[in-house]
Each structure stands twice: as C-alpha cells, then as structure tokens.
LOVEX-921198 format. One line per 5 residues: their letters; for each residue x, y negated, z of C-alpha. Coordinates in steps of 0.1 Angstrom, whole numbers. Example, Ala and Ser with C-alpha at 12.3 -4.5 7.8 and 13.67 -1.06 7.14 Angstrom:
as) 123 45 78 | 137 11 71
REM end
This chain:
xxxxx) 65 -4 -322 | 38 19 -336 | 1 23 -331 | 1 53 -307 | -30 70 -323
xxxxx) -19 65 -359 | 17 75 -351 | 6 107 -334 | -17 117 -363 | 10 108 -389
xxxxx) 37 126 -372 | 16 158 -369 | 7 155 -406 | 43 152 -418 | 56 179 -395
xxxxx) 28 202 -407 | 36 195 -444 | 73 203 -438 | 64 235 -420 | 41 247 -448
xxxxx) 68 239 -475 | 94 259 -455 | 70 288 -450 | 61 289 -487 | 97 288 -496
xxxxx) 104 318 -472 | 75 338 -486 | 86 332 -522 | 122 342 -514 | 110 374 -497
xxxxx) 87 383 -526 | 115 378 -553 | 145 393 -534 | 154 425 -517 | 181 433 -492
xxxxx) 203 464 -499 | 232 481 -481 | 268 474 -490 | 272 511 -500 | 244 508 -525
xxxxx) 260 476 -539 | 293 494 -545 | 275 524 -561 | 256 500 -585 | 289 484 -595
xxxxx) 305 518 -602 | 274 528 -623 | 275 494 -641 | 239 485 -632 | 246 449 -621
xxxxx) 245 420 -645 | 256 391 -622 | 271 387 -588 | 275 355 -567 | 297 358 -536
xxxxx) 287 334 -509 | 302 327 -475 | 280 351 -456 | 263 373 -482 | 265 386 -518
xxxxx) 236 378 -542 | 231 405 -569 | 212 403 -601 | 206 438 -615 | 203 447 -652
xxxxx) 168 452 -667 | 156 487 -666 | 126 501 -686 | 113 466 -692 | 108 459 -655
xxxxx) 112 424 -642 | 146 417 -626 | 145 413 -588 | 173 395 -570 | 191 416 -544
xxxxx) 215 406 -516 | 238 422 -491 | 262 411 -464 | 297 398 -474 | 321 424 -459
xxxxx) 353 405 -471 | 363 437 -490 | 397 430 -508 | 390 458 -534 | 357 442 -545
xxxxx) 374 421 -572 | 387 452 -590 | 353 468 -589 | 336 437 -603 | 362 435 -631
xxxxx) 357 472 -640 | 318 470 -639 | 318 442 -665 | 294 421 -644 | 295 383 -644
xxxxx) 307 371 -610 | 314 338 -593 | 320 324 -558 | 296 302 -536 | 275 289 -564
xxxxx) 239 297 -553 | 209 285 -572 | 197 252 -556 | 164 236 -553 | 168 198 -553
xxxxx) 134 191 -538 | 139 215 -510 | 174 202 -504 | 161 166 -502 | 133 176 -478
xxxxx) 155 197 -456 | 186 175 -454 | 171 140 -456 | 134 137 -448 | 131 164 -421
xxxxx) 160 150 -399 | 146 115 -401 | 111 126 -391 | 125 147 -363 | 147 119 -351
xxxxx) 118 94 -350 | 95 119 -333 | 120 127 -306 | 129 90 -302 | 93 80 -298
xxxxx) 88 108 -272 | 118 97 -251 | 107 60 -253 | 72 70 -242 | 86 88 -211
xxxxx) 108 58 -203 | 78 35 -208 | 57 54 -183 | 86 55 -157 | 95 19 -161
xxxxx) 59 7 -157 | 60 -14 -189 | 68 -13 -225 | 103 -1 -231 | 103 -17 -265
xxxxx) 89 -49 -251 | 112 -54 -221 | 106 -92 -218 | 68 -90 -222 | 47 -95 -191
xxxxx) 24 -67 -179 | -3 -89 -165 | -39 -77 -168 | -58 -104 -185 | -94 -110 -177
xxxxx) -113 -131 -202 | -136 -159 -191 | -160 -150 -164 | -151 -113 -167 | -137 -108 -132
xxxxx) -172 -100 -121 | -167 -118 -88 | -179 -152 -75 | -179 -169 -41 | -212 -152 -33
xxxxx) -193 -119 -32 | -169 -133 -5 | -182 -135 30 | -166 -142 64 | -140 -165 49
xxxxx) -157 -198 47 | -126 -219 56 | -106 -201 29 | -134 -206 3 | -135 -243 12
xxxxx) -98 -246 5 | -102 -231 -30 | -134 -249 -40 | -114 -280 -49 | -93 -260 -74
xxxxx) -124 -247 -90 | -139 -282 -92 | -107 -296 -106 | -108 -270 -134 | -144 -279 -141
xxxxx) -142 -317 -138 | -105 -328 -141 | -115 -363 -150 | -128 -375 -117 | -95 -364 -101
xxxxx) -71 -378 -127 | -90 -411 -127 | -80 -417 -91 | -45 -404 -96 | -49 -370 -80
xxxxx) -30 -340 -94 | -41 -304 -95 | -23 -283 -69 | 2 -261 -87 | -3 -232 -65
xxxxx) -21 -218 -34 | -7 -190 -12 | -32 -167 4 | -19 -153 37 | -36 -127 58
xxxxx) -37 -91 70 | -43 -62 46 | -79 -58 36 | -92 -93 45 | -101 -101 9
xxxxx) -72 -121 -6 | -74 -104 -40 | -112 -107 -39 | -109 -145 -33 | -85 -149 -62
xxxxx) -109 -131 -85 | -138 -152 -72 | -119 -184 -80 | -114 -173 -116 | -151 -162 -118
xxxxx) -163 -195 -105 | -140 -215 -127 | -148 -194 -158 | -113 -195 -171 | -89 -167 -181
xxxxx) -74 -148 -152 | -39 -132 -153 | -36 -106 -125 | -4 -87 -117 | 16 -75 -87
xxxxx) 50 -88 -76 | 65 -53 -82 | 56 -57 -119 | 85 -81 -123 | 110 -57 -107
xxxxx) 128 -39 -136 | 156 -13 -139 | 174 -35 -163 | 191 -68 -153 | 173 -99 -167
xxxxx) 141 -82 -176 | 121 -96 -146 | 131 -131 -155 | 122 -126 -191 | 87 -114 -180
xxxxx) 83 -145 -159 | 91 -167 -189 | 67 -148 -211 | 39 -149 -185 | 41 -187 -182
xxxxx) 43 -191 -220 | 11 -171 -224 | -6 -189 -196 | 1 -223 -212 | -14 -210 -244
xxxxx) -45 -199 -225 | -47 -230 -203 | -68 -238 -184 | -62 -205 -166 | -53 -189 -133
xxxxx) -22 -167 -126 | -26 -144 -96 | 5 -126 -82 | -4 -101 -56 | 22 -90 -30
xxxxx) 45 -118 -40 | 69 -109 -12 | 82 -81 -36 | 101 -108 -55 | 99 -138 -32
xxxxx) 120 -125 -3 | 144 -151 12 | 178 -153 -4 | 207 -147 20 | 243 -138 20
xxxxx) 236 -101 25 | 259 -82 1 | 232 -56 -6 | 209 -83 -20 | 192 -73 -53
xxxxx) 206 -95 -80 | 178 -87 -104 | 152 -98 -78 | 171 -130 -72 | 172 -138 -109
xxxxx) 135 -132 -111 | 128 -154 -81 | 150 -182 -95 | 132 -180 -128 | 98 -182 -110
xxxxx) 110 -212 -91 | 121 -230 -122 | 90 -222 -141 | 68 -235 -113 | 88 -267 -113
xxxxx) 88 -270 -151 | 51 -265 -161 | 27 -294 -163 | -1 -291 -138 | -23 -314 -159
xxxxx) -27 -285 -184 | -48 -266 -158 | -25 -237 -150 | -30 -227 -113 | -9 -201 -96
xxxxx) -25 -181 -68 | -4 -156 -48 | -11 -133 -19 | 11 -118 9 | 8 -104 44
xxxxx) 45 -111 51 | 49 -149 49 | 78 -150 73 | 102 -133 48 | 93 -156 18
xxxxx) 120 -179 5 | 117 -215 18 | 121 -229 -17 | 90 -210 -28 | 69 -225 0
xxxxx) 77 -261 -4 | 52 -286 -18 | 54 -288 -56 | 53 -251 -59 | 28 -236 -35
xxxxx) 11 -268 -24 | -15 -252 -3 | -15 -224 22 | -48 -206 27 | -51 -183 58
xxxxx) -74 -154 52 | -76 -140 87 | -97 -113 103 | -134 -123 104 | -151 -133 136
xxxxx) -185 -119 148 | -205 -141 124 | -182 -133 96 | -184 -96 101 | -222 -98 100
xxxxx) -221 -117 67 | -196 -92 52 | -219 -63 62 | -248 -81 45 | -228 -85 13
xxxxx) -217 -49 11 | -252 -36 20 | -270 -55 -7 | -270 -25 -31 | -275 1 -4
xxxxx) -310 11 6 | -316 6 43 | -346 9 66 | -360 -24 79 | -351 -16 114
xxxxx) -313 -16 107 | -295 -41 129 | -263 -52 113 | -255 -76 141 | -250 -46 165
xxxxx) -226 -31 140 | -207 -64 138 | -204 -65 176 | -190 -29 177 | -163 -36 150
xxxxx) -142 -63 166 | -109 -67 147 | -122 -50 116 | -114 -65 82 | -136 -67 51
xxxxx) -123 -34 37 | -131 -16 69 | -166 -29 69 | -171 -20 33 | -159 15 42
xxxxx) -183 17 71 | -213 9 49 | -203 34 23 | -197 61 49 | -232 54 64
xxxxx) -247 59 29 | -228 91 24 | -241 104 58 | -277 95 49 | -274 115 17
xxxxx) -258 144 36 | -288 145 59 | -312 144 30 | -325 109 36 | -331 83 9
xxxxx) -324 53 31 | -297 44 56 | -307 42 93 | -290 26 123 | -278 60 134
xxxxx) -258 64 102 | -241 31 106 | -232 38 143 | -218 72 134 | -198 56 106
xxxxx) -182 31 130 | -172 60 153 | -159 80 125 | -137 51 113 | -125 44 149
xxxxx) -119 80 161 | -125 103 132 | -152 129 125 | -165 152 152 | -144 183 154
xxxxx) -171 209 159 | -147 239 156 | -126 227 186 | -140 244 217 | -126 233 250
xxxxx) -122 257 278 | -145 249 309 | -115 236 328 | -103 213 300 | -138 201 294
xxxxx) -141 192 331 | -108 173 330 | -118 153 299 | -151 145 315 | -135 131 347
xxxxx) -110 113 326 | -136 94 305 | -158 89 336 | -128 72 352 | -124 48 323
xxxxx) -162 39 323 | -165 36 361 | -135 13 364 | -150 -8 336 | -183 -11 355
xxxxx) -166 -19 388 | -145 -48 375 | -157 -83 367 | -135 -91 336 | -143 -61 314
xxxxx) -166 -55 285 | -198 -34 291 | -197 3 283 | -216 12 252 | -210 49 249
xxxxx) -191 77 266 | -184 111 249 | -163 142 254 | -168 155 219 | -134 160 203
xxxxx) -126 140 172 | -103 146 142 | -79 118 151 | -68 137 182 | -91 122 208
xxxxx) -107 148 231 | -132 121 241 | -135 83 243 | -152 55 261 | -165 27 238
xxxxx) -168 -8 252 | -186 -36 234 | -179 -73 244 | -210 -93 251 | -195 -122 232
xxxxx) -166 -130 209 | -135 -141 228 | -105 -159 215 | -86 -165 248 | -77 -138 274
xxxxx) -69 -148 309 | -43 -132 332 | -70 -116 353 | -87 -102 323 | -55 -85 311
xxxxx) -49 -70 345 | -84 -56 345 | -80 -42 310 | -48 -24 320 | -66 -11 351
xxxxx) -94 3 329 | -68 20 306 | -52 37 336 | -86 47 351 | -86 80 332
xxxxx) -53 92 346 | -63 80 381 | -95 101 379 | -75 132 370 | -52 126 399
xxxxx) -80 121 424 | -102 150 414 | -76 177 403 | -44 164 417 | -27 169 383
xxxxx) -10 149 356 | -19 159 320 | -10 147 285 | -45 132 279 | -35 97 290
xxxxx) -7 93 264 | -25 67 243 | -38 49 274 | -3 46 288 | 10 33 255
xxxxx) -16 6 252 | -13 -4 289 | 25 -7 287 | 22 -28 255 | -3 -52 272
xxxxx) 18 -54 304 | 50 -61 285 | 32 -88 265 | 21 -104 297 | 57 -106 308
xxxxx) 77 -115 276 | 52 -134 254 | 23 -149 274 | 43 -161 305 | 19 -145 330
xxxxx) 45 -137 357 | 61 -158 384 | 96 -145 378 | 100 -157 343 | 73 -185 344
xxxxx) 67 -197 308 | 99 -185 292 | 95 -168 258 | 115 -136 259 | 101 -120 227
xxxxx) 90 -134 193 | 63 -117 172 | 74 -105 137 | 51 -93 110 | 22 -111 126
xxxxx) -2 -99 98 | 10 -63 98 | 19 -44 129 | 27 -75 151 | 59 -60 164
xxxxx) 80 -81 188 | 117 -87 189 | 136 -95 221 | 152 -130 224 | 172 -124 256
xxxxx) 202 -107 271 | 204 -70 282 | 202 -81 318 | 170 -100 312 | 156 -71 292
xxxxx) 161 -48 322 | 143 -74 343 | 114 -74 318 | 112 -36 323 | 110 -40 360
xxxxx) 82 -66 358 | 63 -44 333 | 66 -14 357 | 53 -36 386 | 22 -45 367
xxxxx) 16 -9 357 | 20 3 392 | -3 -24 406 | -30 -16 381 | -26 21 387
xxxxx) -30 18 424 | -60 -5 420 | -77 21 397 | -71 49 422 | -85 27 451
xxxxx) -116 19 432 | -123 55 423 | -116 68 458 | -142 43 472 | -167 56 446
xxxxx) -157 92 444 | -193 106 446 | -204 84 418 | -174 95 397 | -184 131 402
xxxxx) -221 125 393 | -211 107 360 | -186 134 351 | -212 162 358 | -237 144 336
xxxxx) -210 142 308 | -203 179 311 | -240 187 307 | -249 162 279 | -214 156 264
xxxxx) -225 121 254 | -239 92 275 | -251 59 260 | -246 26 278 | -281 24 293
xxxxx) -279 59 308 | -245 52 323 | -255 18 338 | -287 33 354 | -265 59 371
xxxxx) -241 32 383 | -270 11 397 | -286 41 414 | -252 49 429 | -253 18 451
xxxxx) -219 4 443 | -200 -19 465 | -207 -55 458 | -184 -67 429 | -171 -100 443
xxxxx) -138 -119 445 | -137 -111 482 | -138 -73 474 | -110 -77 449 | -90 -96 475
xxxxx) -95 -69 500 | -83 -43 475 | -52 -64 469 | -44 -65 506 | -48 -28 509
xx) -25 -22 479 | 1 -46 493
REM end
C-alpha cells in the first residue's frame, strides 16, 4: 500500500506541522486574550467599559473599550446562564450577539478536514501493520505468496555441501540434468518429473538437498513452508497457491520447495473437525500440480517427516512422481558429513573423524554439525587455536548426556551405588558374546540427569539384530540394577531409564519382531511416525494385549536373573571395577578390558550360556 520508510517519515512530518500550527494558534490566543471573573464582567457592564459582547455556548467573549490609547485586548469569562444579563447588556449600551465567534477558515479546514484524515490513515496503517505481523503475511496482499525467492545460484549450496546421502543425491541429479539439458530427454519422449518428495527424520538434510538442487541447476528457487499457506481468512491459502504457481511460470525454469508439506497435505477424511481452509488449499495445490506444463521447467520439491498422514492424491504419479528417502546416515556417511562440517574448522592433523563417526550411531547431519561446532567452542574455551580429538569426544558426550555437572557432589554412599551400577552394566557387556565393546565408564553426573553412564561402541555397523543379541542387550540394561541388588541389597531409582529401554525392547520382540514361540510371527503392533518417535499402535484385542504384557515380563525376568547370575559368579571382579571407578571416576575401554582380562573370567562360550539357562530354569 505504502512504502514503509517514506510513509513513516511523511506521517511524522504532517503530524509535526499540525502540532506546530495548533501550538502557534494557542500561543497567539493566549497573548491576545485574558480570562476575567464573572463579577468583573458584571462590574464592567455597569461601568459601561465594554464595547462588544459575544455570548457563546460555554463562555462569553468580551471586547473592552479603548482606554488612554491602549490597544484593545479580548477578554473572556464563563457563561453562567444568568437571566438578568440581557437587561445589563441593554443598559450598558454595548453591542452584543449570541454564538458568533470570529472564525479562522484555514484553521477550521486543518482541524476539521486534514487532521482527521491524517489521523485515520496513521491509525489504520498501524492496525494493518499489527495484523500483518500476526498473520505472517501482507494483510493488504492476502492472495500474494510469501515465498522467499533466491535468484540464480544464490542459495549458496551445491551437492558438494551434502554428504552421507549419496542415494538421495543420485535421485535428484536427473532433475538437475533435465533443467540443464532438456533436449536430450524430450528427444526420446521423456518428461521432467513434476515433483519429488523428500522423506526422512528431522535434521537429515532435506532442506539442504533442495537448496543444493537449485544451486546446481542455477535456476530461481522459491522456498516456503507449508504453514505459510495456512491463513486466518477462508480462501486466502488457495489464492496464495495460485499466485505462487503464476510467479513460478513467469520465472521458469525454476524450483518450488515446500518444507513441512504435511501442514497442508494431511489426508482428507470425514472428520467433522477438519479444517475447511486447509482442504481448500490442498485442493488448489492438487489442481495446480495437475494443470501446469512440466515442459516449462517448473519442478516442485517438498519435504516431510510424516509421510503416513499425507493425502493419497498428493502422492500419486503425475504430482509427486518421485519419492526420495533421506534417512539417517551410516558409518561411512557420518564420516563424510563430519568432513564437510569440519572443512572450515582448524583441526590438528591427529584428529580421527572415523572414531567420532563410530561413536555417533544414529546421529543425523544436524547432530554431527552441532558436535563439530561444540568441539570448536570447547577448544576456544581452553585457549587453543586448533580442535583436538579430546574436544570432539567431549562434544559427543555432551550431546549424548549433557555437560558435566561439577556442582553436583554425591555423598560417599550414593557415589558407591552409582559406581557399582555402572560397573554392573560394563561387566555384563564384557561377559556376553553379542554385545558392543565398552568404550568408556564414568560416574561423573551430567546435566541431562544421568549420574553416570557406560558408553559402548559397536565394532561394525549393523543393520540386522538377532533374537540372541536383543536378549543380551536387555541383560546389559538390567545389569546396573542387578549389581545394586547383589552388593547393597537395595532397589533405587537409578535404573529408571534402563528399565524403560529394556521394556521397550522386550515388547518389540513380542509384538513387532515375532521373536517368541507363543505368538510366532504374528504382527501385534504397527509402527506410526516412523521418522519421528517411532511409536507403535496395538492391532489386537485386550486379551491379546494382556498376553503381550505377560510375554514381555517373562523376557525381563529372564534377562534380570541372567544378569544377577553372571555378576554373582564374578562378584570380586565387579568390586574391583567399582572401586577403581570410585577412585578415578572415569575408566576408558582399554583400562576396563585390562582389568577384565586380569580378573580371569570364566570362558565365554555357548556351553557356559547354556549352563546359565539351566540354572535359571
């Protein structure tokens, strides 16, 4: 509507001029007029010193006669509604009239015409500005899209900035090549995919991939979020979709990127609480994707981490022709991502990023970028100019468990309990075959609530987990509580997180992975929100659900008893490891394993495990 800067300066100037005019008018009136009491006015009438009187609604304006050549000064007093005033005026011989004040046409025009218009515009602009900020878009441009437009090659990202997602990049290279060389595709009859849907957990690099595609293709890039289409007024979201595609066709070839498309792309159903505005916006998006000509070079990229809730019409070929999975990186991918994020960070030559990649299983690109940055901050804090391996390892621990809580001082009894708890986890891990090696044990409290932790690093990347491995993992989780029971004959709250994880794993064995004889390979739960929290929903009756609880409890009890048996058979070794932890507070993997080997453990063999099973039964 208005240029914001010019409007502000213009409004201030006009209001300032009006204020000055009103101030000057007030000063002039005060200099040429004088207020008197009503008694004085009556006395002046009786003494015939008044030449002219004007009776107004709220006051009486008095013009006195000239005296001794002095200039006449207007006087005024309040209108007392005195009924005898007419007789006094008649007797005094003064001219008098009712409600006919001297007027200033210019001032009347400014006060009654210009000033109200200026004030109305100023207040209206102020209200519109507030609504504009609350609505997230231009109130006076409801139907305009709010996409952030990057000019050619201005996203600042290319495929070199994306690591650990080689398969996803390969799926998008064809789109880039088509935008560069459309002839070789159209010659054979191939058409440019209208859209590609990027699916993956948060932080895996979906937005980064979209920007890299635009940077490689060197075409305009429209970037916006699905929530940008959601408006407080009905029909505005659909209008924004129309305007977006109209602008995209004008800029073609170009790329439209809609982040978090699930905000407008949720499945339409018969739910009475469905948002009609969102449905209209989705319908408009579907029709626009059907209507535009892909030969013009308009490509739509969208990202979501909730594909299961998207409308089926949105996912069919002809709209989003290609689905690109952007999953958590594997070991090799994590190493590549760490190299990308450490390019601009000064590091000593001895830094081993492969070790950091091994210790960050399950981390996404955003986590790894944060780890590198935290390591750099730690180096600066310690007055070093280059990042060392110690900084990176400490950053990994800080991301996983929080910073060391140096002000939390445990009592000697609590410290001893925590030491035995962590020693129990570590020793069970060393005693069992299907567990990852122990990398570090510590009883230093952390800000995320852990009083200590045992870090295990797998020797290799694994994609399948056997039934025996899951049993052993549960046994390791319950080893901390088992150590407390053996040494102190107590049950504390320290195993809360262990119990939660063990129960989750045991339940998954029963209801999802089909690892029990009772239910064989029957699927009793289905995973929802696979790329978020991975929560499961029961697909069985209440009776079966109760049976699932029984089977889960059976696995927990078996693992718990196995952990206690192993620790009882190696109780002296458990004590020596716990005492070392109490003294040093932290044991690295090599120190721990040397203590285990010197403790002359029982031979870890299938026969030994079988013997334990017989004892438990």
